[in-house]
C-alpha positions, 0 to 999 in steps of 0.5 A, spaced: 935 408 129 928 410 130 924 414 125 917 416 125 912 418 119 905 422 120 901 419 115 894 422 113 889 418 109 884 421 105 877 420 107 875 413 105 868 410 105 866 404 110 869 398 109 876 395 108 881 398 104 888 396 102 893 402 103 900 399 102 902 403 097 899 409 100 903 408 107 910 406 103 909 413 099 909 417 105 916 413 108 922 416 105 926 409 104 926 403 108 932 400 111 935 394 109 933 391 115 928 393 121 921 393 123 915 397 121 910 399 126 904 402 124 899 405 129 892 408 127 890 414 132 882 412 132 878 408 136 873 407 130 877 404 125 883 399 125 889 396 121 890 389 119 894 385 114 890 380 109 889 378 102 890 384 097 889 380 091 881 378 090 877 384 092 871 380 094 875 379 100 874 386 102 867 385 101 866 379 105 870 382 111 865 388 111 859 383 111 862 378 116 864 384 121 857 387 120 854 380 122 857 379 128 857 387 130 850 390 127 848 397 128 841 398 132 843 393 138 838 395 143 842 394 149 848 399 147 848 406 150 853 409 147 850 412 141 851 420 141 854 420 134 850 415 131 848 408 131 854 406 127 859 409 133 859 404 138 859 398 133 865 402 130 869 402 137 867 394 138 870 392 131 876 396 132 877 393 138 877 386 135 881 388 129 886 392 133 890 399 132 897 397 130 901 392 126 908 390 125 912 388 119 919 385 118 923 389 113 928 385 109 933 387 104 929 394 104 922 391 103 916 390 107 916 382 108 909 381 106 907 375 103 905 374 096 898 376 097 898 380 103 897 388 104 896 393 109 888 394 110 885 400 113 878 397 116 873 403 116 867 402 121 864 409 121 858 410 116 861 417 114 868 418 111 873 420 115 880 422 114 885 417 118 891 419 121 897 414 122 904 414 125 909 409 122 915 408 126 921 404 123 926 401 127 932 399 124 
C-alpha cells in the first residue's frame, strides 16, 4: 500500500527548523510497519535528520553552511533572485531533497535525539511544499 500526503509548511525564516510534529500532523495515521519517504519540492531548501534536543545545533548548522557557502562569491553568475539564490541552491544540493525513515510499531523509528529538519537557505521566508509518501 502506498499513500501520498501533500504538506505545506508555513513561511519560516532562513535557518534550520525542526518540523517533525508538523509532518506527523498532516499524516492521517502511520501504519504499524513501513517507510516514510519525505520529499521537498524546492531547489533552495532541503531536508535532513539531526539532533532535536539542543537549539544551538540549529544555530551551528546555519553558521557552518554560511561559512562553507557564503553569499557574494565573485565568480557566481546566477544571482537573478539575489545574492542568496545560488548559495541556496548549492546548500540544498549538499543537504538533499529527501529523507527516508522506517516506521516500526506505528511510530517513526527516529533515534532519541533525532528530528526532521527543514533547511531553509533563502533570506526571505518562503512557504515550502513537501510530499510525504508512506509505504506499508
